[in-house]
N, CA, C and O atoms as a GROMACS GRO file, in nm:
protein
  344
    1LYS      N    1   0.861  -1.124   0.689
    1LYS     CA    2   0.806  -0.992   0.714
    1LYS      C    3   0.692  -1.000   0.817
    1LYS      O    4   0.682  -0.915   0.905
    2ARG      N    5   0.609  -1.101   0.805
    2ARG     CA    6   0.497  -1.119   0.898
    2ARG      C    7   0.548  -1.140   1.041
    2ARG      O    8   0.492  -1.086   1.137
    3ARG      N    9   0.655  -1.218   1.054
    3ARG     CA   10   0.713  -1.242   1.186
    3ARG      C   11   0.769  -1.113   1.246
    3ARG      O   12   0.756  -1.089   1.366
    4GLU      N   13   0.831  -1.032   1.163
    4GLU     CA   14   0.887  -0.906   1.212
    4GLU      C   15   0.776  -0.815   1.263
    4GLU      O   16   0.792  -0.751   1.367
    5GLN      N   17   0.665  -0.808   1.191
    5GLN     CA   18   0.552  -0.726   1.236
    5GLN      C   19   0.497  -0.779   1.368
    5GLN      O   20   0.462  -0.701   1.456
    6ALA      N   21   0.489  -0.909   1.380
    6ALA     CA   22   0.440  -0.969   1.504
    6ALA      C   23   0.535  -0.940   1.620
    6ALA      O   24   0.491  -0.912   1.731
    7GLN      N   25   0.665  -0.946   1.593
    7GLN     CA   26   0.763  -0.916   1.697
    7GLN      C   27   0.752  -0.771   1.744
    7GLN      O   28   0.761  -0.743   1.864
    8VAL      N   29   0.732  -0.681   1.651
    8VAL     CA   30   0.717  -0.540   1.687
    8VAL      C   31   0.591  -0.521   1.771
    8VAL      O   32   0.592  -0.448   1.870
    9ALA      N   33   0.481  -0.586   1.731
    9ALA     CA   34   0.356  -0.577   1.805
    9ALA      C   35   0.372  -0.634   1.946
    9ALA      O   36   0.320  -0.577   2.042
   10MET      N   37   0.443  -0.746   1.958
   10MET     CA   38   0.467  -0.807   2.089
   10MET      C   39   0.550  -0.715   2.178
   10MET      O   40   0.519  -0.696   2.295
   11ALA      N   41   0.654  -0.659   2.122
   11ALA     CA   42   0.742  -0.571   2.200
   11ALA      C   43   0.666  -0.448   2.248
   11ALA      O   44   0.681  -0.406   2.363
   12ALA      N   45   0.585  -0.390   2.161
   12ALA     CA   46   0.508  -0.272   2.198
   12ALA      C   47   0.407  -0.304   2.308
   12ALA      O   48   0.393  -0.230   2.404
   13ALA      N   49   0.337  -0.416   2.292
   13ALA     CA   50   0.237  -0.456   2.392
   13ALA      C   51   0.302  -0.484   2.526
   13ALA      O   52   0.252  -0.441   2.630
   14ALA      N   53   0.413  -0.556   2.526
   14ALA     CA   54   0.483  -0.589   2.650
   14ALA      C   55   0.537  -0.464   2.718
   14ALA      O   56   0.531  -0.451   2.840
   15GLN      N   57   0.588  -0.372   2.639
   15GLN     CA   58   0.643  -0.249   2.696
   15GLN      C   59   0.532  -0.165   2.760
   15GLN      O   60   0.552  -0.110   2.869
   16LYS      N   61   0.417  -0.155   2.694
   16LYS     CA   62   0.305  -0.081   2.752
   16LYS      C   63   0.258  -0.146   2.881
   16LYS      O   64   0.231  -0.077   2.980
   17LEU      N   65   0.249  -0.278   2.880
   17LEU     CA   66   0.206  -0.350   3.000
   17LEU      C   67   0.301  -0.327   3.117
   17LEU      O   68   0.258  -0.304   3.229
   18LEU      N   69   0.428  -0.334   3.090
   18LEU     CA   70   0.525  -0.319   3.197
   18LEU      C   71   0.533  -0.175   3.248
   18LEU      O   72   0.566  -0.152   3.364
   19SER      N   73   0.503  -0.079   3.162
   19SER     CA   74   0.510   0.060   3.205
   19SER      C   75   0.395   0.096   3.298
   19SER      O   76   0.414   0.175   3.391
   20ASN      N   77   0.276   0.040   3.275
   20ASN     CA   78   0.161   0.072   3.359
   20ASN      C   79   0.061  -0.044   3.354
   20ASN      O   80  -0.037  -0.037   3.280
   21PRO      N   81   0.085  -0.150   3.430
   21PRO     CA   82   0.001  -0.269   3.419
   21PRO      C   83  -0.146  -0.246   3.454
   21PRO      O   84  -0.234  -0.308   3.395
   22GLU      N   85  -0.173  -0.157   3.550
   22GLU     CA   86  -0.312  -0.135   3.591
   22GLU      C   87  -0.398  -0.081   3.477
   22GLU      O   88  -0.514  -0.119   3.462
   23GLU      N   89  -0.341   0.007   3.399
   23GLU     CA   90  -0.419   0.073   3.294
   23GLU      C   91  -0.401   0.009   3.156
   23GLU      O   92  -0.477   0.039   3.064
   24GLN      N   93  -0.304  -0.076   3.140
   24GLN     CA   94  -0.274  -0.134   3.008
   24GLN      C   95  -0.305  -0.283   3.000
   24GLN      O   96  -0.247  -0.353   2.916
   25LEU      N   97  -0.394  -0.333   3.085
   25LEU     CA   98  -0.425  -0.476   3.083
   25LEU      C   99  -0.482  -0.522   2.950
   25LEU      O  100  -0.474  -0.641   2.919
   26GLY      N  101  -0.538  -0.433   2.873
   26GLY     CA  102  -0.591  -0.469   2.741
   26GLY      C  103  -0.483  -0.522   2.647
   26GLY      O  104  -0.513  -0.594   2.552
   27GLU      N  105  -0.360  -0.485   2.674
   27GLU     CA  106  -0.249  -0.532   2.590
   27GLU      C  107  -0.227  -0.683   2.605
   27GLU      O  108  -0.166  -0.746   2.519
   28LEU      N  109  -0.276  -0.740   2.715
   28LEU     CA  110  -0.268  -0.886   2.729
   28LEU      C  111  -0.345  -0.954   2.617
   28LEU      O  112  -0.305  -1.060   2.569
   29ARG      N  113  -0.455  -0.894   2.576
   29ARG     CA  114  -0.534  -0.951   2.466
   29ARG      C  115  -0.453  -0.953   2.336
   29ARG      O  116  -0.464  -1.047   2.257
   30THR      N  117  -0.374  -0.851   2.316
   30THR     CA  118  -0.288  -0.847   2.198
   30THR      C  119  -0.190  -0.964   2.199
   30THR      O  120  -0.174  -1.034   2.100
   31LEU      N  121  -0.126  -0.983   2.313
   31LEU     CA  122  -0.030  -1.093   2.324
   31LEU      C  123  -0.099  -1.229   2.315
   31LEU      O  124  -0.048  -1.322   2.253
   32LEU      N  125  -0.216  -1.241   2.378
   32LEU     CA  126  -0.290  -1.367   2.370
   32LEU      C  127  -0.336  -1.396   2.228
   32LEU      O  128  -0.337  -1.511   2.185
   33GLY      N  129  -0.374  -1.292   2.155
   33GLY     CA  130  -0.412  -1.309   2.015
   33GLY      C  131  -0.295  -1.359   1.931
   33GLY      O  132  -0.312  -1.445   1.845
   34LEU      N  133  -0.178  -1.304   1.957
   34LEU     CA  134  -0.059  -1.348   1.883
   34LEU      C  135  -0.020  -1.491   1.922
   34LEU      O  136   0.043  -1.562   1.844
   35ALA      N  137  -0.056  -1.532   2.044
   35ALA     CA  138  -0.026  -1.669   2.087
   35ALA      C  139  -0.116  -1.770   2.017
   35ALA      O  140  -0.091  -1.891   2.025
   36ARG      N  141  -0.218  -1.724   1.948
   36ARG     CA  142  -0.308  -1.813   1.872
   36ARG      C  143  -0.281  -1.807   1.722
   36ARG      O  144  -0.363  -1.851   1.642
   37ASP      N  145  -0.167  -1.752   1.685
   37ASP     CA  146  -0.131  -1.736   1.545
   37ASP      C  147  -0.107  -1.873   1.479
   37ASP      O  148  -0.085  -1.973   1.548
   38SER      N  149  -0.113  -1.875   1.348
   38SER     CA  150  -0.090  -2.001   1.276
   38SER      C  151   0.059  -2.033   1.262
   38SER      O  152   0.096  -2.149   1.240
   39ASP      N  153   0.145  -1.933   1.276
   39ASP     CA  154   0.290  -1.952   1.266
   39ASP      C  155   0.345  -1.995   1.403
   39ASP      O  156   0.333  -1.921   1.501
   40ASN      N  157   0.403  -2.114   1.410
   40ASN     CA  158   0.453  -2.167   1.537
   40ASN      C  159   0.558  -2.078   1.602
   40ASN      O  160   0.564  -2.068   1.724
   41MET      N  161   0.642  -2.013   1.522
   41MET     CA  162   0.746  -1.927   1.578
   41MET      C  163   0.682  -1.804   1.645
   41MET      O  164   0.727  -1.762   1.752
   42VAL      N  165   0.580  -1.748   1.585
   42VAL     CA  166   0.509  -1.634   1.643
   42VAL      C  167   0.443  -1.676   1.774
   42VAL      O  168   0.446  -1.603   1.873
   43VAL      N  169   0.384  -1.796   1.775
   43VAL     CA  170   0.320  -1.847   1.896
   43VAL      C  171   0.422  -1.860   2.008
   43VAL      O  172   0.396  -1.819   2.121
   44ARG      N  173   0.537  -1.917   1.978
   44ARG     CA  174   0.642  -1.935   2.080
   44ARG      C  175   0.690  -1.801   2.134
   44ARG      O  176   0.706  -1.785   2.255
   45LEU      N  177   0.712  -1.707   2.045
   45LEU     CA  178   0.758  -1.575   2.089
   45LEU      C  179   0.653  -1.504   2.174
   45LEU      O  180   0.686  -1.439   2.273
   46ALA      N  181   0.526  -1.518   2.136
   46ALA     CA  182   0.419  -1.456   2.212
   46ALA      C  183   0.408  -1.518   2.351
   46ALA      O  184   0.388  -1.447   2.449
   47LEU      N  185   0.422  -1.650   2.359
   47LEU     CA  186   0.416  -1.717   2.490
   47LEU      C  187   0.534  -1.678   2.578
   47LEU      O  188   0.518  -1.660   2.699
   48LEU      N  189   0.650  -1.664   2.518
   48LEU     CA  190   0.766  -1.618   2.596
   48LEU      C  191   0.748  -1.474   2.643
   48LEU      O  192   0.787  -1.439   2.755
   49SER      N  193   0.688  -1.391   2.560
   49SER     CA  194   0.660  -1.253   2.600
   49SER      C  195   0.560  -1.250   2.714
   49SER      O  196   0.576  -1.174   2.810
   50LEU      N  197   0.455  -1.332   2.704
   50LEU     CA  198   0.356  -1.340   2.811
   50LEU      C  199   0.420  -1.387   2.942
   50LEU      O  200   0.390  -1.334   3.049
   51LEU      N  201   0.506  -1.485   2.932
   51LEU     CA  202   0.576  -1.535   3.051
   51LEU      C  203   0.657  -1.423   3.117
   51LEU      O  204   0.651  -1.405   3.239
   52ALA      N  205   0.731  -1.350   3.038
   52ALA     CA  206   0.813  -1.241   3.091
   52ALA      C  207   0.727  -1.132   3.155
   52ALA      O  208   0.761  -1.080   3.261
   53VAL      N  209   0.616  -1.100   3.091
   53VAL     CA  210   0.525  -0.997   3.144
   53VAL      C  211   0.464  -1.044   3.276
   53VAL      O  212   0.465  -0.970   3.374
   54PHE      N  213   0.410  -1.165   3.278
   54PHE     CA  214   0.350  -1.217   3.401
   54PHE      C  215   0.452  -1.222   3.514
   54PHE      O  216   0.420  -1.190   3.628
   55LYS      N  217   0.571  -1.263   3.482
   55LYS     CA  218   0.676  -1.272   3.584
   55LYS      C  219   0.706  -1.135   3.644
   55LYS      O  220   0.736  -1.124   3.763
   56ASP      N  221   0.698  -1.031   3.563
   56ASP     CA  222   0.728  -0.896   3.612
   56ASP      C  223   0.610  -0.831   3.684
   56ASP      O  224   0.630  -0.759   3.781
   57ILE      N  225   0.488  -0.854   3.638
   57ILE     CA  226   0.375  -0.780   3.698
   57ILE      C  227   0.310  -0.852   3.816
   57ILE      O  228   0.243  -0.789   3.897
   58LEU      N  229   0.328  -0.984   3.826
   58LEU     CA  230   0.270  -1.054   3.940
   58LEU      C  231   0.352  -1.025   4.065
   58LEU      O  232   0.476  -1.025   4.059
   59PRO      N  233   0.285  -1.001   4.177
   59PRO     CA  234   0.360  -0.970   4.299
   59PRO      C  235   0.433  -1.094   4.352
   59PRO      O  236   0.395  -1.207   4.323
   60GLY      N  237   0.537  -1.070   4.427
   60GLY     CA  238   0.615  -1.178   4.484
   60GLY      C  239   0.557  -1.231   4.614
   60GLY      O  240   0.618  -1.314   4.680
   61TYR      N  241   0.438  -1.184   4.650
   61TYR     CA  242   0.374  -1.226   4.774
   61TYR      C  243   0.236  -1.281   4.743
   61TYR      O  244   0.180  -1.257   4.636
   62ARG      N  245   0.183  -1.355   4.838
   62ARG     CA  246   0.051  -1.415   4.822
   62ARG      C  247  -0.056  -1.307   4.840
   62ARG      O  248  -0.052  -1.231   4.936
   63ILE      N  249  -0.149  -1.302   4.749
   63ILE     CA  250  -0.259  -1.206   4.758
   63ILE      C  251  -0.373  -1.274   4.834
   63ILE      O  252  -0.415  -1.384   4.798
   64ARG      N  253  -0.421  -1.208   4.937
   64ARG     CA  254  -0.533  -1.262   5.014
   64ARG      C  255  -0.633  -1.150   5.041
   64ARG      O  256  -0.601  -1.032   5.027
   65LEU      N  257  -0.752  -1.190   5.079
   65LEU     CA  258  -0.854  -1.091   5.113
   65LEU      C  259  -0.819  -1.029   5.248
   65LEU      O  260  -0.777  -1.100   5.340
   66PRO      N  261  -0.837  -0.898   5.262
   66PRO     CA  262  -0.808  -0.835   5.392
   66PRO      C  263  -0.912  -0.879   5.496
   66PRO      O  264  -1.028  -0.903   5.463
   67SER      N  265  -0.868  -0.888   5.621
   67SER     CA  266  -0.958  -0.926   5.729
   67SER      C  267  -1.050  -0.808   5.762
   67SER      O  268  -1.030  -0.697   5.713
   68GLU      N  269  -1.148  -0.834   5.846
   68GLU     CA  270  -1.241  -0.726   5.885
   68GLU      C  271  -1.167  -0.616   5.959
   68GLU      O  272  -1.197  -0.498   5.943
   69LYS      N  273  -1.070  -0.655   6.041
   69LYS     CA  274  -0.990  -0.555   6.114
   69LYS      C  275  -0.914  -0.466   6.016
   69LYS      O  276  -0.911  -0.344   6.030
   70GLU      N  277  -0.853  -0.529   5.916
   70GLU     CA  278  -0.776  -0.454   5.817
   70GLU      C  279  -0.866  -0.362   5.736
   70GLU      O  280  -0.825  -0.252   5.700
   71LEU      N  281  -0.986  -0.407   5.705
   71LEU     CA  282  -1.080  -0.324   5.629
   71LEU      C  283  -1.129  -0.205   5.712
   71LEU      O  284  -1.161  -0.100   5.656
   72ALA      N  285  -1.136  -0.222   5.844
   72ALA     CA  286  -1.184  -0.115   5.931
   72ALA      C  287  -1.082  -0.003   5.948
   72ALA      O  288  -1.118   0.110   5.978
   73VAL      N  289  -0.955  -0.034   5.928
   73VAL     CA  290  -0.848   0.065   5.943
   73VAL      C  291  -0.846   0.156   5.821
   73VAL      O  292  -0.854   0.110   5.707
   74LYS      N  293  -0.835   0.285   5.847
   74LYS     CA  294  -0.825   0.381   5.736
   74LYS      C  295  -0.685   0.373   5.676
   74LYS      O  296  -0.585   0.374   5.748
   75VAL      N  297  -0.680   0.364   5.542
   75VAL     CA  298  -0.551   0.352   5.474
   75VAL      C  299  -0.535   0.467   5.374
   75VAL      O  300  -0.631   0.535   5.338
   76SER      N  301  -0.413   0.484   5.329
   76SER     CA  302  -0.385   0.590   5.232
   76SER      C  303  -0.447   0.556   5.096
   76SER      O  304  -0.483   0.441   5.071
   77LYS      N  305  -0.458   0.654   5.012
   77LYS     CA  306  -0.514   0.634   4.878
   77LYS      C  307  -0.431   0.533   4.799
   77LYS      O  308  -0.485   0.451   4.724
   78GLU      N  309  -0.300   0.540   4.817
   78GLU     CA  310  -0.210   0.449   4.744
   78GLU      C  311  -0.234   0.304   4.786
   78GLU      O  312  -0.240   0.215   4.700
   79VAL      N  313  -0.248   0.279   4.916
   79VAL     CA  314  -0.273   0.143   4.965
   79VAL      C  315  -0.410   0.095   4.918
   79VAL      O  316  -0.426  -0.020   4.878
   80GLN      N  317  -0.510   0.184   4.922
   80GLN     CA  318  -0.644   0.146   4.875
   80GLN      C  319  -0.643   0.113   4.726
   80GLN      O  320  -0.709   0.019   4.683
   81LYS      N  321  -0.569   0.189   4.649
   81LYS     CA  322  -0.560   0.162   4.505
   81LYS      C  323  -0.496   0.025   4.480
   81LYS      O  324  -0.540  -0.050   4.394
   82LEU      N  325  -0.391  -0.006   4.558
   82LEU     CA  326  -0.325  -0.135   4.545
   82LEU      C  327  -0.419  -0.249   4.584
   82LEU      O  328  -0.423  -0.352   4.517
   83ARG      N  329  -0.494  -0.230   4.691
   83ARG     CA  330  -0.591  -0.334   4.733
   83ARG      C  331  -0.697  -0.354   4.624
   83ARG      O  332  -0.732  -0.468   4.594
   84ASP      N  333  -0.745  -0.248   4.568
   84ASP     CA  334  -0.847  -0.260   4.463
   84ASP      C  335  -0.791  -0.331   4.341
   84ASP      O  336  -0.860  -0.412   4.278
   85TYR      N  337  -0.667  -0.302   4.306
   85TYR     CA  338  -0.604  -0.364   4.190
   85TYR      C  339  -0.583  -0.513   4.212
   85TYR      O  340  -0.605  -0.594   4.122
   86GLU      N  341  -0.541  -0.548   4.335
   86GLU     CA  342  -0.516  -0.690   4.364
   86GLU      C  343  -0.645  -0.766   4.366
   86GLU      O  344  -0.645  -0.887   4.389
   0.00000   0.00000   0.00000
C-alpha cells in the first residue's frame, strides 16, 4: 500500500512538472524526497521518474550566456522569458 501511494505521488509530481516546468519546479523536491525513502523499490522508481522528467525538460541544446550584442538587441517577451528561465 505504501508503494502504491508513493507511485501515485510520483506520477502526479512528474505530470505537473512536465505540464509546466517553469512554475512547477517545486515538484522536483517531492520526487527528490521520495528518492530518499527507506524502501529500495520506491527509491528506484523515484530515480527513474526523475530521469524521465530531466530528459524531457532539459533542452537539447547547450545553454550559454548571451553576448553583449545579443543583450543589446530587443527581443520578444517570449524570448526574454526563455532567457530568464535558462
